[in-house]
C-alpha positions as a Markdown table, in Angstrom:
| # | Residue | x | y | z |
|---|---|---|---|---|
| 1 | Met | 232.0 | 156.0 | 116.1 |
| 2 | Lys | 230.6 | 153.0 | 117.9 |
| 3 | Pro | 226.9 | 152.7 | 118.9 |
| 4 | Val | 226.1 | 153.2 | 122.6 |
| 5 | Glu | 223.5 | 151.5 | 124.8 |
| 6 | Gly | 220.0 | 153.1 | 124.9 |
| 7 | Asp | 220.4 | 154.3 | 128.5 |
| 8 | Ser | 223.7 | 156.0 | 127.7 |
| 9 | Phe | 222.3 | 157.7 | 124.6 |
| 10 | Leu | 219.3 | 158.9 | 126.6 |
| 11 | Asn | 221.5 | 160.4 | 129.3 |
| 12 | Ala | 223.6 | 162.1 | 126.7 |
| 13 | Leu | 220.5 | 163.4 | 124.9 |
| 14 | Leu | 219.0 | 164.9 | 128.0 |
| 15 | Thr | 222.2 | 166.7 | 128.8 |
| 16 | Ala | 222.7 | 168.0 | 125.2 |
| 17 | Pro | 222.4 | 171.8 | 124.7 |
| 18 | Arg | 218.8 | 172.9 | 124.5 |
| 19 | Pro | 218.5 | 176.5 | 123.2 |
| 20 | Gly | 215.2 | 178.1 | 124.1 |
| 21 | Ala | 214.5 | 175.7 | 127.0 |
| 22 | Asp | 213.8 | 178.7 | 129.3 |
| 23 | Thr | 210.8 | 179.8 | 127.1 |
| 24 | Ile | 209.0 | 176.4 | 127.3 |
| 25 | Leu | 206.5 | 176.4 | 130.1 |
| 26 | Ala | 204.6 | 173.1 | 129.5 |
| 27 | Phe | 203.8 | 170.7 | 126.6 |
| 28 | Tyr | 201.6 | 167.8 | 125.7 |
| 29 | Asp | 202.4 | 164.8 | 123.4 |
| 30 | His | 199.5 | 162.6 | 122.5 |
| 31 | Arg | 201.7 | 159.5 | 122.2 |
| 32 | Val | 202.5 | 159.8 | 125.9 |
| 33 | Gly | 199.1 | 161.2 | 126.9 |
| 34 | Ala | 200.6 | 163.5 | 129.6 |
| 35 | Ile | 201.7 | 167.1 | 130.1 |
| 36 | Cys | 205.3 | 167.7 | 131.0 |
| 37 | Lys | 207.2 | 170.9 | 132.1 |
| 38 | Asp | 210.7 | 169.7 | 131.6 |
| 39 | Ala | 211.9 | 171.1 | 128.2 |
| 40 | Arg | 214.5 | 168.3 | 127.9 |
| 41 | Phe | 211.7 | 165.9 | 126.9 |
| 42 | Leu | 210.2 | 168.1 | 124.2 |
| 43 | Leu | 211.3 | 165.7 | 121.5 |
| 44 | Leu | 209.7 | 164.9 | 118.1 |
| 45 | Pro | 210.2 | 161.7 | 116.2 |
| 46 | Leu | 212.3 | 162.4 | 113.1 |
| 47 | Asp | 210.2 | 160.0 | 111.0 |
| 48 | Asp | 207.0 | 162.1 | 111.8 |
| 49 | His | 206.2 | 163.4 | 108.3 |
| 50 | Ile | 205.8 | 166.9 | 109.8 |
| 51 | Cys | 209.6 | 166.9 | 110.1 |
| 52 | His | 210.9 | 165.7 | 106.8 |
| 53 | Arg | 207.9 | 166.5 | 104.5 |
| 54 | Gly | 206.2 | 169.5 | 106.2 |
| 55 | Asp | 203.1 | 167.3 | 106.2 |
| 56 | Gly | 201.2 | 168.8 | 109.1 |
| 57 | Leu | 199.3 | 171.8 | 110.4 |
| 58 | Phe | 199.9 | 174.3 | 113.2 |
| 59 | Glu | 198.1 | 177.1 | 115.0 |
| 60 | Ser | 199.7 | 180.0 | 117.0 |
| 61 | Ile | 197.3 | 181.0 | 119.8 |
| 62 | Cys | 197.7 | 183.5 | 122.7 |
| 63 | Tyr | 196.3 | 183.6 | 126.2 |
| 64 | Arg | 196.2 | 186.8 | 128.1 |
| 65 | Glu | 194.8 | 187.4 | 131.6 |
| 66 | Arg | 194.1 | 183.7 | 131.8 |
| 67 | Thr | 191.9 | 183.9 | 128.7 |
| 68 | Ile | 192.7 | 182.1 | 125.5 |
| 69 | Phe | 192.1 | 184.4 | 122.5 |
| 70 | Gly | 190.0 | 183.0 | 119.6 |
| 71 | Leu | 190.3 | 179.4 | 120.5 |
| 72 | Asp | 187.1 | 178.4 | 118.6 |
| 73 | Ala | 188.3 | 180.3 | 115.5 |
| 74 | His | 191.7 | 178.7 | 115.6 |
| 75 | Leu | 190.3 | 175.2 | 116.0 |
| 76 | Ala | 187.9 | 175.8 | 113.1 |
| 77 | Arg | 190.8 | 176.7 | 110.8 |
| 78 | Leu | 192.7 | 173.7 | 112.1 |
| 79 | Lys | 189.7 | 171.5 | 111.2 |
| 80 | Asp | 189.5 | 173.0 | 107.7 |
| 81 | Gly | 193.2 | 172.2 | 107.2 |
| 82 | Ala | 192.9 | 168.7 | 108.5 |
| 83 | Arg | 190.0 | 168.1 | 106.1 |
| 84 | Ala | 192.1 | 169.5 | 103.2 |
| 85 | Leu | 195.1 | 167.3 | 104.0 |
| 86 | Ser | 192.9 | 164.2 | 105.1 |
| 87 | Ile | 194.6 | 164.1 | 108.5 |
| 88 | Ile | 192.4 | 162.4 | 111.1 |
| 89 | Pro | 193.3 | 163.6 | 114.6 |
| 90 | Pro | 194.3 | 161.0 | 117.1 |
| 91 | Cys | 191.5 | 162.0 | 119.4 |
| 92 | Ser | 188.2 | 164.0 | 119.3 |
| 93 | Trp | 188.2 | 167.7 | 118.6 |
| 94 | Glu | 186.6 | 168.2 | 122.0 |
| 95 | Glu | 189.6 | 166.5 | 123.6 |
| 96 | Ile | 192.0 | 168.7 | 121.6 |
| 97 | Phe | 190.1 | 171.8 | 123.0 |
| 98 | Glu | 190.5 | 170.5 | 126.5 |
| 99 | Arg | 194.2 | 169.6 | 126.1 |
| 100 | Ile | 194.9 | 173.1 | 124.8 |
| 101 | Cys | 193.3 | 174.5 | 127.9 |
| 102 | Asp | 195.1 | 172.0 | 130.2 |
| 103 | Val | 198.5 | 173.0 | 128.8 |
| 104 | Ala | 197.8 | 176.7 | 129.2 |
| 105 | Arg | 196.8 | 176.1 | 132.8 |
| 106 | Ala | 199.9 | 173.9 | 133.4 |
| 107 | Ser | 202.1 | 176.8 | 132.3 |
| 108 | Gly | 201.3 | 178.5 | 135.6 |
| 109 | Arg | 201.2 | 181.9 | 133.8 |
| 110 | Asp | 198.4 | 184.4 | 133.2 |
| 111 | Asp | 199.9 | 185.3 | 129.8 |
| 112 | Gly | 201.6 | 183.1 | 127.3 |
| 113 | Asp | 201.6 | 181.8 | 123.8 |
| 114 | Leu | 200.5 | 178.4 | 122.5 |
| 115 | Arg | 201.6 | 176.3 | 119.5 |
| 116 | Val | 199.3 | 173.4 | 118.4 |
| 117 | Phe | 200.7 | 170.9 | 115.9 |
| 118 | Leu | 198.6 | 168.3 | 114.1 |
| 119 | Ser | 201.0 | 166.1 | 112.2 |
| 120 | Arg | 200.7 | 163.2 | 109.7 |
| 121 | Gly | 202.4 | 161.2 | 112.4 |
| 122 | Pro | 205.5 | 159.0 | 112.6 |
| 123 | Gly | 206.0 | 155.9 | 110.5 |
| 124 | Gly | 208.7 | 156.3 | 107.8 |
| 125 | Phe | 210.8 | 158.5 | 105.7 |
| 126 | Gly | 208.9 | 158.3 | 102.4 |
| 127 | Ile | 206.4 | 160.7 | 101.1 |
| 128 | Ser | 203.2 | 158.6 | 101.2 |
| 129 | Pro | 200.8 | 159.3 | 104.1 |
| 130 | Glu | 200.1 | 155.6 | 104.1 |
| 131 | Glu | 203.3 | 155.1 | 106.1 |
| 132 | Cys | 201.8 | 156.8 | 109.1 |
| 133 | Pro | 199.1 | 154.8 | 110.9 |
| 134 | Thr | 198.2 | 157.6 | 113.5 |
| 135 | Ala | 198.4 | 161.3 | 113.4 |
| 136 | Gly | 200.5 | 163.2 | 115.9 |
| 137 | Leu | 199.3 | 165.9 | 118.3 |
| 138 | Tyr | 201.7 | 168.2 | 120.1 |
| 139 | Ile | 200.7 | 171.3 | 122.2 |
| 140 | Val | 203.3 | 173.7 | 123.7 |
| 141 | Ala | 202.9 | 176.7 | 126.0 |
| 142 | Leu | 205.6 | 179.3 | 125.7 |
| 143 | Gln | 206.7 | 182.3 | 127.7 |
| 144 | Thr | 205.8 | 185.6 | 126.1 |
| 145 | Ser | 206.8 | 189.2 | 126.2 |
| 146 | Leu | 203.8 | 191.5 | 125.9 |
| 147 | Pro | 204.2 | 194.4 | 123.5 |
| 148 | Thr | 204.6 | 197.7 | 125.3 |
| 149 | Ser | 202.8 | 201.0 | 124.7 |
| 150 | Asp | 205.9 | 202.3 | 123.0 |
| 151 | Tyr | 205.8 | 199.5 | 120.5 |
| 152 | Tyr | 202.3 | 200.6 | 119.4 |
| 153 | Lys | 203.3 | 204.3 | 119.4 |
| 154 | Lys | 206.3 | 203.6 | 117.2 |
| 155 | Gly | 204.6 | 201.3 | 114.7 |
| 156 | Leu | 206.3 | 199.2 | 112.0 |
| 157 | Thr | 208.1 | 199.6 | 108.8 |
| 158 | Ala | 207.2 | 197.4 | 105.8 |
| 159 | Phe | 208.3 | 196.8 | 102.2 |
| 160 | Thr | 207.5 | 195.0 | 99.0 |
| 161 | Ser | 208.8 | 191.4 | 99.3 |
| 162 | Ala | 210.5 | 189.7 | 96.4 |
| 163 | Ile | 208.7 | 186.5 | 97.5 |
| 164 | Pro | 205.4 | 185.9 | 95.6 |
| 165 | Pro | 202.2 | 184.9 | 97.4 |
| 166 | Lys | 201.6 | 181.2 | 97.8 |
| 167 | Gln | 199.3 | 179.4 | 95.4 |
| 168 | Glu | 195.7 | 179.5 | 96.5 |
| 169 | Tyr | 195.4 | 175.8 | 97.4 |
| 170 | Leu | 198.3 | 176.2 | 99.9 |
| 171 | Ala | 197.8 | 179.7 | 101.1 |
| 172 | Arg | 194.6 | 179.0 | 102.9 |
| 173 | Ile | 196.0 | 176.0 | 104.9 |
| 174 | Lys | 198.2 | 176.8 | 107.9 |
| 175 | Asn | 200.6 | 174.1 | 107.1 |
| 176 | Thr | 204.1 | 173.7 | 108.5 |
| 177 | Asn | 205.9 | 174.2 | 105.2 |
| 178 | Tyr | 206.8 | 177.8 | 105.9 |
| 179 | Leu | 209.9 | 178.3 | 103.7 |
| 180 | Pro | 208.4 | 181.3 | 101.8 |
| 181 | Asn | 207.7 | 182.9 | 105.1 |
| 182 | Val | 211.2 | 182.2 | 106.3 |
| 183 | Phe | 212.6 | 183.9 | 103.2 |
| 184 | Met | 210.4 | 186.9 | 103.9 |
| 185 | Ala | 211.7 | 187.1 | 107.5 |
| 186 | Met | 215.3 | 186.9 | 106.1 |
| 187 | Glu | 214.5 | 189.8 | 103.7 |
| 188 | Ala | 213.3 | 191.9 | 106.5 |
| 189 | Val | 216.5 | 191.4 | 108.5 |
| 190 | Arg | 218.7 | 192.2 | 105.5 |
| 191 | Lys | 216.8 | 195.4 | 104.8 |
| 192 | Gly | 216.6 | 196.5 | 108.4 |
| 193 | Met | 212.8 | 196.7 | 108.3 |
| 194 | Asp | 210.0 | 195.0 | 110.2 |
| 195 | Val | 207.6 | 193.4 | 107.7 |
| 196 | Ala | 207.8 | 192.0 | 104.2 |
| 197 | Val | 204.5 | 192.0 | 102.3 |
| 198 | Thr | 203.8 | 189.9 | 99.2 |
| 199 | Phe | 202.3 | 191.1 | 95.9 |
| 200 | Asp | 201.1 | 188.8 | 93.1 |
| 201 | Glu | 201.9 | 189.0 | 89.4 |
| 202 | His | 199.2 | 191.7 | 88.9 |
| 203 | Gly | 200.5 | 193.9 | 91.8 |
| 204 | Ile | 197.7 | 192.8 | 94.2 |
| 205 | Met | 198.7 | 192.8 | 97.8 |
| 206 | Gly | 198.9 | 189.4 | 99.7 |
| 207 | Glu | 200.1 | 189.1 | 103.2 |
| 208 | Ala | 203.1 | 189.4 | 105.6 |
| 209 | Ala | 205.2 | 186.5 | 106.7 |
| 210 | Val | 203.0 | 185.8 | 109.8 |
| 211 | Ala | 200.3 | 188.5 | 109.6 |
| 212 | Asn | 197.5 | 190.0 | 107.5 |
| 213 | Val | 197.7 | 193.5 | 106.1 |
| 214 | Ala | 194.8 | 195.9 | 105.5 |
| 215 | Leu | 194.4 | 199.6 | 105.0 |
| 216 | Val | 192.1 | 202.5 | 105.8 |
| 217 | Asp | 191.3 | 204.3 | 102.5 |
| 218 | Arg | 190.6 | 208.0 | 102.0 |
| 219 | Ser | 186.9 | 207.4 | 102.4 |
| 220 | Gly | 187.6 | 206.0 | 105.9 |
| 221 | Arg | 186.8 | 202.4 | 105.0 |
| 222 | Leu | 188.6 | 199.4 | 106.4 |
| 223 | Val | 189.8 | 197.6 | 103.2 |
| 224 | Cys | 190.9 | 194.0 | 103.7 |
| 225 | Pro | 192.3 | 191.7 | 101.0 |
| 226 | Glu | 190.2 | 188.9 | 99.6 |
| 227 | Ile | 190.9 | 185.6 | 101.1 |
| 228 | Gln | 192.3 | 183.8 | 98.1 |
| 229 | Arg | 196.1 | 183.7 | 98.2 |
| 230 | Ile | 196.4 | 184.6 | 101.8 |
| 231 | Leu | 195.8 | 182.8 | 105.1 |
| 232 | Pro | 192.4 | 183.7 | 106.6 |
| 233 | Gly | 193.8 | 185.3 | 109.8 |
| 234 | Thr | 191.7 | 184.9 | 112.9 |
| 235 | Thr | 192.6 | 188.4 | 114.1 |
| 236 | Met | 191.9 | 190.1 | 110.8 |
| 237 | Leu | 188.5 | 188.4 | 110.7 |
| 238 | Ala | 187.7 | 189.5 | 114.2 |
| 239 | Ala | 188.9 | 193.0 | 113.3 |
| 240 | Met | 186.4 | 193.1 | 110.4 |
| 241 | Glu | 183.6 | 192.2 | 112.8 |
| 242 | Val | 184.7 | 194.8 | 115.4 |
| 243 | Ala | 185.3 | 197.6 | 112.9 |
| 244 | Ala | 182.0 | 197.1 | 111.2 |
| 245 | Arg | 180.3 | 198.5 | 114.3 |
| 246 | Ser | 181.7 | 202.0 | 113.5 |
| 247 | Met | 182.9 | 202.1 | 109.9 |
| 248 | Thr | 182.4 | 200.5 | 106.5 |
| 249 | Val | 184.4 | 197.3 | 106.0 |
| 250 | Val | 185.1 | 195.9 | 102.5 |
| 251 | Gln | 187.1 | 193.0 | 101.1 |
| 252 | Met | 188.6 | 193.6 | 97.7 |
| 253 | Pro | 191.8 | 193.3 | 95.7 |
| 254 | Ile | 194.3 | 195.9 | 97.0 |
| 255 | Pro | 196.7 | 197.2 | 94.3 |
| 256 | Arg | 200.1 | 198.4 | 95.4 |
| 257 | Ala | 199.2 | 202.0 | 94.5 |
| 258 | Ala | 196.4 | 202.0 | 97.1 |
| 259 | Ile | 199.1 | 201.9 | 99.9 |
| 260 | Asp | 200.5 | 205.3 | 98.7 |
| 261 | Glu | 197.0 | 206.8 | 99.0 |
| 262 | Ala | 195.9 | 205.2 | 102.2 |
| 263 | Asn | 195.1 | 207.0 | 105.4 |
| 264 | Glu | 196.5 | 204.1 | 107.4 |
| 265 | Val | 198.1 | 200.7 | 106.8 |
| 266 | Leu | 197.4 | 198.1 | 109.5 |
| 267 | Leu | 199.0 | 194.8 | 110.5 |
| 268 | Phe | 196.9 | 192.1 | 112.2 |
| 269 | Thr | 198.5 | 189.3 | 114.3 |
| 270 | Ser | 197.3 | 187.1 | 117.2 |
| 271 | Ala | 200.0 | 188.3 | 119.5 |
| 272 | Thr | 199.9 | 192.1 | 118.8 |
| 273 | Leu | 196.3 | 192.4 | 117.5 |
| 274 | Cys | 196.6 | 195.6 | 115.5 |
| 275 | Val | 199.7 | 197.7 | 114.8 |
| 276 | Gly | 200.1 | 200.7 | 112.5 |
| 277 | Ile | 202.6 | 200.5 | 109.6 |
| 278 | Thr | 204.3 | 203.9 | 109.4 |
| 279 | His | 206.5 | 203.5 | 106.3 |
| 280 | Phe | 206.2 | 201.4 | 103.2 |
| 281 | Asp | 209.1 | 201.0 | 100.9 |
| 282 | Gly | 210.7 | 203.9 | 102.6 |
| 283 | Lys | 207.8 | 206.3 | 102.1 |
| 284 | Pro | 205.8 | 207.6 | 105.1 |
| 285 | Val | 202.2 | 206.3 | 105.3 |
| 286 | Gly | 199.2 | 208.4 | 106.3 |
| 287 | Cys | 197.5 | 211.7 | 105.9 |
| 288 | Ala | 197.6 | 215.1 | 107.7 |
| 289 | Gly | 198.1 | 214.7 | 111.4 |
| 290 | His | 199.6 | 211.3 | 111.4 |
| 291 | Val | 202.0 | 211.0 | 108.4 |
| 292 | Gly | 204.7 | 208.5 | 109.2 |
| 293 | Met | 203.1 | 207.4 | 112.5 |
| 294 | Pro | 200.3 | 205.1 | 113.6 |
| 295 | Gly | 196.9 | 206.5 | 113.0 |
| 296 | Pro | 193.7 | 206.6 | 115.0 |
| 297 | Val | 192.1 | 203.5 | 113.6 |
| 298 | Ala | 195.2 | 201.4 | 114.5 |
| 299 | Arg | 195.0 | 202.6 | 118.1 |
| 300 | Asp | 191.2 | 202.2 | 118.3 |
| 301 | Leu | 191.1 | 198.8 | 116.8 |
| 302 | Lys | 193.9 | 197.5 | 119.0 |
| 303 | Asp | 192.0 | 198.5 | 122.1 |
| 304 | Lys | 188.6 | 197.2 | 120.8 |
| 305 | Leu | 190.2 | 193.9 | 119.7 |
| 306 | Trp | 191.7 | 193.4 | 123.2 |
| 307 | Ala | 188.3 | 193.9 | 124.8 |
| 308 | Tyr | 186.6 | 191.7 | 122.2 |
| 309 | Met | 189.1 | 188.8 | 122.7 |
| 310 | Leu | 188.8 | 188.9 | 126.5 |
| 311 | Glu | 185.0 | 189.0 | 126.2 |
| 312 | Arg | 184.8 | 186.2 | 123.7 |
| 313 | Gly | 187.8 | 184.1 | 124.8 |
| 314 | Thr | 188.0 | 180.9 | 126.7 |
| 315 | Ser | 188.6 | 181.4 | 130.4 |
| 316 | Leu | 191.2 | 179.2 | 132.1 |
C-alpha cells in the first residue's frame, strides 16, 4: 500500500465510520483551544501516553437540569490524582473548571454526561513521562438517557467477582487503566447480571466496576467500606453526608457475610445516584417487607441526593 498525501488522508479519515458519533454533543481539546460539535474531529494523538500506557486520569461527571453535579468534588479528586502521577495540567485549575462548564453549555442540552481527561500528553511511544513536554486536556459532553422510575423500582442484581480489588496505590487514583473494571463488566454480561463486586483475600468487600457499594445493617446504620482499596466515589461521599442527617453512618471493613444479613445493599454512581441491589449471588437481599426488592433507604437516599446535587451543583 502506497502512502497518500495529507489532504487525501484527512478526507478519508473524516469519512471513516464513526460509531457513537450521535452521542457526542460537544468537546474541547486544549491543543486547539476551542470547542467543536462535529464528532468527526474528536481525535486523540496515538503517541499521547494516555493511549498506549494508560498514563492519564479521567472523571465522569453529570449535569442535570442545567446543573453540574459535584464539580468541585470531581476536580478535587482529579487534582489528587494529578499530584500522585506528577501530571501538571496545561492550564490553571480555574480554567479547567470554566472549560468544563463551557462544554456543557455548548452541548445545548439541559441533561448530559461529561468526561474529563487529563493525560500525560503526546510525545513518544516509550514509557518515560519525560517524552511528553505538555499534558493533554480533553473534555467531552455526551448525550444521556435518564434512568426511569421503573429502573429504581426494579433494582439491580450483583455477584461476587473473580477479579480482586486493585492495589491501594492504584485504587484511589481514577486513572485510565481500567482493564480490571473491563473484566468485571465482561463477567456481568456472561452471568446475565448487572453488577460485579470485588472482595479481597480476606473476604472484605471492595467496589463495583464503576460504582461504590454500601449496605444498611440490621441496626439501621449506613455502612460504607473504608477508602483503601476502592476509589473514593463522589456520590458515596455525598450520600454519607446526606444520610448522616437522619441515620448513623459508619465506615468499616465489610465482610461478605454481612451482605446476607443486610437490610439493604446500595449502589452509588454519579449517573444514577443510589440504586438498591435486590439479589446478591442469586440470593434475595433484604428483610421483611422488601426481600428481593429495593428498600426504603435506597428510595429515600436517591431523592435526597438528587435535591442535594441540584442545591450544591454548578449552574450553567
